C-alpha positions in Angstrom: -110.0 -32.7 31.0 -106.8 -30.8 30.3 -107.0 -28.8 33.5 -105.3 -30.1 36.6 -108.6 -30.4 38.6 -110.4 -32.2 35.8 -107.5 -34.5 35.1 -107.2 -35.3 38.8 -110.9 -36.2 38.9 -110.4 -38.5 35.9 -107.5 -40.2 37.6 -109.5 -40.7 40.8 -112.4 -42.2 38.9 -110.5 -44.5 36.5 -107.1 -45.0 38.2 -105.5 -44.0 34.9 -102.9 -41.3 34.6 -103.3 -38.4 32.2 -100.8 -36.3 30.4 -101.5 -33.3 32.6 -98.3 -32.8 34.7 -98.9 -32.8 38.4 -102.6 -33.7 38.2 -102.1 -37.0 40.1 -99.8 -35.5 42.8 -101.1 -36.7 46.1 -103.5 -39.2 44.7 -103.2 -42.9 45.4 -102.8 -44.5 42.0 -101.9 -48.0 43.1 -101.5 -49.3 46.7 -98.5 -47.5 48.1 -97.9 -45.4 45.0 -98.9 -41.7 45.0 -97.4 -40.4 41.8 -96.9 -41.4 38.2 -93.1 -41.1 38.8 -93.3 -43.7 41.6 -95.4 -45.9 39.4 -92.8 -45.8 36.5 -89.9 -46.4 38.9 -91.7 -49.4 40.5 -92.5 -51.0 37.2 -89.1 -50.5 35.7 -88.2 -48.8 32.4 -89.0 -51.8 30.2 -92.6 -52.1 31.5 -93.7 -48.9 29.7 -92.7 -49.3 26.1 -94.6 -48.8 22.9 -94.9 -52.2 21.4 -98.1 -51.9 19.3 -96.2 -52.0 15.9 -94.3 -55.1 17.1 -97.2 -57.0 18.4 -99.8 -56.0 15.8 -97.8 -55.2 12.7 -100.6 -55.8 10.1 -103.1 -53.8 12.2 -100.6 -51.0 12.7 -99.9 -50.8 8.9 -103.6 -50.8 8.1 -104.3 -48.2 10.8 -101.7 -45.9 9.4 -103.1 -46.3 5.9 -106.7 -45.8 7.1 -105.7 -42.7 9.1 -103.9 -41.2 6.2 -107.0 -41.8 4.0 -109.2 -40.2 6.7 -107.0 -37.2 7.3 -105.6 -36.4 3.8 -107.8 -38.0 1.2 -111.2 -37.0 2.2 -112.2 -40.2 4.0 -115.1 -40.5 6.4 -115.2 -41.6 10.0 -117.6 -44.4 9.0 -115.3 -45.7 6.3 -112.3 -45.5 8.7 -114.2 -47.5 11.4 -115.4 -50.1 8.8 -111.9 -50.5 7.5 -110.3 -50.9 10.9 -113.0 -53.3 12.0 -112.4 -55.4 8.9 -108.6 -55.4 9.6 -109.2 -56.3 13.3 -111.6 -59.1 12.4 -109.0 -60.6 10.0 -106.4 -60.7 12.7 
C-alpha cells in the first residue's frame, strides 16, 4: 500500500487519498479534480482541519488513556476494543 502503484490502486477503488506523495497524480478524485492539491485548494484551508478532540473530547481523552495502556502498560487489543466501545456507547 505504501508503493505508488498500490496507493494509486487504493485511491481508484475508494476515492480516498493516501499519504503516498504523487500516487494520485492523474487520477480523477472528484469530478473536475485530478490531484489532492486541487482538492485542498477547492475545499479551502478550513475544510481540512483536525477537530476530533474538539468534537469528541471525552472519547478523545479515553482513547488516549486506552492507547497508553495498550502500548505502555501491557494492555491487550481485546481490552482496548472493549474499553473504547464502552466509551463510545456512553457518548
